[in-house]
N, C-alpha and C positions, 0 to 999 in steps of 0.2 A: 395423325394431324400434319399437312403439309411442309410445304417449304415455308420456313420462317417470313417472319416480316420484315419490310423496310427495316422501321425502327427497331424493331429485334435486335438486325446485321449492325444496325448504327452503335446499338448500345454496346455490342460486344466487341465490335473496331475502338472506339471509346473507351472501352478499360484494357484493352489490351496493350492500347497504344499513350494514352497520359498518364503519365504517373503520377499526377496531381490532381488525380477524379477519387476528391476524398469517399462518396454515396458509398463506393462497394466493402463489403466490409479486409479488414486488414486478415494478410495473415502473419499470427503473430507467436505462433509456433507453439509450443507445450506452457501452460501457464506457469507465472515465477512465483507468482503472491502462497504464501508458504500460511496455513490454514494453522492457527494455534493448537496443543496441544495438551502445552502445560507452560505452568511456571518457569521450571526449570528450562522447556526448550527456550523461552521467551532469552533468559536471561544469557546463555551461551550464544545465542543469534548478537546479543549485544556485546559480548567480552569479543565477537567476530573484528569489534572496530568500526564497521559500519552502522550507519545511520537507518532507525527501522520504522518505515513509516507503517501506522498500525491503525487500523481501521477495524471501529465497533461498532457489529450490528445485530440488528434482527432480524426474523423474518418481513420484509414487506419486499413490493414492487422497487421499493427509490434501491434495492440494496442489488438489484438485477443491472442497474444503470451504474452502481458502484462498484460492480465486480465489472464489468466493461472496462468501467475506466483504471481502475486497480491493477488489468492485466498488459491493459497498451503500457501503461508508465511502469510497469515493471520490469517491461519487454525492452523500454529503451533507456532504464538508468539502472539494468545490473547489470556489471556486479556490485556498482559502488552503492547502491540505496536498494536496501530489504524490503520486502512487504509484505503484512501480514494480515490477517482478516483473522478475528476476536467474534464467535458467535456467544453472543450473551447470555442466552440461555441456556446454555451447553453449559458455560465456565464464567456464575454467575458474580464468583466470589473476583475473578480478577475484574471483571466492569465496575462492579461495586464499587473496588475504591479508585478508581475516577472522579468518584464523586458529579457522574453525570447527568444527567436526564432527561436528554432527547437523544433518543438516536435515531440512523446512524452519525458517528463523529469519528473524524481523524484526530491524529498527535504522534507529531516526529519524535522518536526518542534519541538522542545523539552524546557524542563525546561521553562513554562511563570514567569517571575516574574514583582512585581509592576514596575514600570520604574522608576530614581529614582530622573527624571526633570518629571514633571507632563506640564510643560510652560501654554499657556492660553489657558485654558479648558473655554468655553462657556458653558457650565453646570459642576456645581462643581457632579453634580451625573456619572459625566462620569472617569470614571480611567482609565489612560492608561496604558501597559501591556510593558515586552519587551519579545522575544520567538527569542533564537537561531535556526536560520536554517541552514542545511549542504546538501548540494549538494550531491545525489548520484550516484557514478559516478565506482561502481565493477559492477563485474557480475549478471548481470539480472537473478537471481536466490533466492529461498531458502536462498542455503547457502551465496548470497551474502549477503542477508541482514544480516544473522547472525557473517559472519564476520565483516562487518562495522561495527552492536552495539557493537560487542567486543570491537572494536581499540577504540572507542570513548567513550565507558561506557557506554551502555545507555542501560537498561536493561526491 
């Protein structure tokens, strides 16, 4: 191929000089989205004290878009907010407990506290905790997460 066209040169110049050009993919670095492996890992993540955004997904075309959104949001809010993705066909027990039928969906878990009523515990070494869970029903973008966190006072 010969010399690049005028249009190609103009686009290359635009990408190099304009920091607000949004059509070009952003360099987010390595993904900070944590892939769910066990409930123990999830509980340990909650005990770090940061809010945890959990995306419950199945394999579909929309999940590809959701992955890009989660990557962008996790890059923006790291380390104050952790992002986790659960593949529901691999871990059906964890997803079924959420009692939702439509996938994918997102929930935010935050503010773990030791439960005031421990109830009947079979093992005295087990401590029960209560966690606030908020369904995410905002725009599915980094902007949507920013507005959601601002509205609910999550920092």
